[in-house]
C-alpha positions in Angstrom: 0.0 -0.2 0.1 2.8 2.5 0.9 4.4 1.8 -2.5 1.1 2.8 -4.5 0.9 5.8 -2.2 4.5 6.5 -3.4 4.0 5.9 -6.8 0.9 8.3 -7.0 2.9 11.0 -5.4 5.8 11.0 -7.7 3.3 10.9 -10.8 1.1 13.6 -9.3 4.2 15.7 -8.9 5.4 14.9 -12.4 2.2 15.9 -14.0 2.4 19.3 -11.8 6.0 19.9 -13.0 5.0 19.4 -16.7 1.8 21.6 -16.0 4.1 24.2 -14.4 6.7 24.4 -17.0 4.3 25.0 -19.8 4.6 28.6 -18.5 8.0 29.0 -19.9 8.9 30.1 -23.3 11.9 27.8 -24.0 11.8 28.2 -27.7 14.0 31.1 -27.8 16.6 28.9 -26.1 16.7 26.1 -28.7 19.1 26.1 -31.6 17.9 25.5 -34.9 17.9 21.7 -35.5 18.1 20.8 -32.0 14.6 20.1 -31.0 14.8 16.6 -29.9 17.5 17.7 -27.6 15.5 20.5 -26.3 12.5 18.1 -25.6 14.7 15.8 -23.8 16.0 18.6 -21.7 12.7 19.4 -21.0 11.7 15.9 -19.9 14.7 15.5 -17.8 14.2 19.0 -16.0 10.5 18.0 -15.3 11.7 14.8 -13.9 14.2 16.5 -11.4 11.6 18.8 -10.1 9.2 16.1 -9.7 11.6 14.0 -7.8 12.4 16.7 -5.6 8.9 17.7 -4.9 7.9 14.3 -4.1 10.7 13.4 -1.9 10.0 16.8 -0.1 6.0 15.8 0.3 7.0 12.3 1.6 9.7 13.4 3.9 7.2 16.2 5.1 4.4 13.7 5.6 6.4 11.2 7.3 8.0 13.8 9.8 4.7 14.8 11.1 3.3 11.2 11.3 6.1 10.5 13.6 
């Protein structure tokens, strides 16, 4: 049960990170012909933000619960 909650929190944070990153206008930073690399960078940054925020939330809940 705990694993399901952890996965749900991580997926939720990933969805929120992708949603929040849509506010960025990163097209000005992309070099011509480097679209795939820019998309990969976009996903990696979203995953990093999601991982950090999910770990923060899970640790916060654990600290409060104990």
